[in-house]
C-alpha positions as CSV (number, residue, x, y, z in Angstrom):
1,M,-6.4,-0.2,15.3
2,L,-5.0,-2.4,12.6
3,L,-3.4,0.6,10.9
4,W,-1.4,1.5,14.1
5,F,-0.7,-2.1,14.7
6,S,0.9,-2.3,11.2
7,L,3.0,0.8,12.0
8,L,4.1,-0.3,15.5
9,N,4.6,-4.0,14.9
10,P,4.8,-4.7,11.2
11,A,5.7,-8.4,11.5
12,R,2.7,-9.4,13.6
13,A,0.4,-7.1,11.6
14,D,1.6,-8.7,8.4
15,H,0.9,-12.2,9.8
16,F,-2.6,-11.1,10.9
17,A,-3.4,-9.4,7.5
18,N,-2.2,-12.5,5.7
19,R,-4.6,-14.7,7.6
20,V,-7.5,-12.3,7.0
21,A,-7.0,-11.5,3.3
22,G,-4.0,-13.5,2.0
23,P,-0.6,-12.2,1.1
24,Q,-1.7,-10.6,-2.2
25,H,-4.4,-8.4,-0.7
26,E,-3.1,-7.5,2.8
27,Y,-2.6,-3.8,2.0
28,K,-6.4,-3.6,1.2
29,V,-7.3,-4.7,4.7
30,V,-5.1,-2.0,6.3
31,L,-6.1,0.7,3.8
32,G,-9.8,-0.2,4.1
33,A,-9.6,0.0,7.9
34,A,-8.1,3.4,7.6
35,L,-10.7,4.6,5.2
36,L,-13.6,3.2,7.3
37,S,-12.1,5.0,10.3
38,T,-12.1,8.3,8.5
39,A,-15.6,7.8,7.2
40,F,-17.0,6.8,10.6
41,S,-15.3,9.7,12.3
42,F,-16.9,12.1,9.8
43,V,-20.4,10.6,10.4
44,A,-20.0,10.8,14.1
45,A,-18.8,14.4,13.8
46,M,-21.9,15.3,11.9
47,H,-24.3,13.7,14.4
48,G,-22.4,14.2,17.6
49,S,-20.2,16.6,19.4
50,K,-17.7,19.0,17.9
51,W,-14.9,17.0,19.5
52,W,-15.5,14.4,16.9
53,Y,-14.1,16.8,14.3
54,I,-10.8,16.5,16.2
55,G,-11.1,12.7,15.9
56,M,-11.8,13.0,12.2
57,G,-8.8,15.2,11.8
58,L,-6.6,12.7,13.6
59,S,-8.0,9.9,11.6
60,A,-7.3,11.7,8.4
61,G,-3.8,12.5,9.6
62,T,-3.2,8.8,10.4
63,L,-4.4,7.9,6.9
64,A,-2.1,10.5,5.3
65,F,0.9,9.3,7.5
66,F,0.2,5.7,6.6
67,T,-0.1,6.5,2.9
68,F,3.2,8.5,3.0
69,R,5.0,5.6,4.8
70,L,3.6,3.1,2.3
71,S,4.8,5.0,-0.7
72,A,8.3,5.6,0.8
């Protein structure tokens, strides 16, 4: 959720991440949330329904999109 928040409303997400981790480490909060999302989706896919694989793919796609936007 924090990842999409940062993509849709960067100013408010920046303010939130600054309060959580400080201005020097705010990217770690967003990237960590994206990595945790991908990891938890993978665990759910292994133990749950095959639909979770779609969720894992979307989560990985979100991470790739965010990484691309961050590097551009």
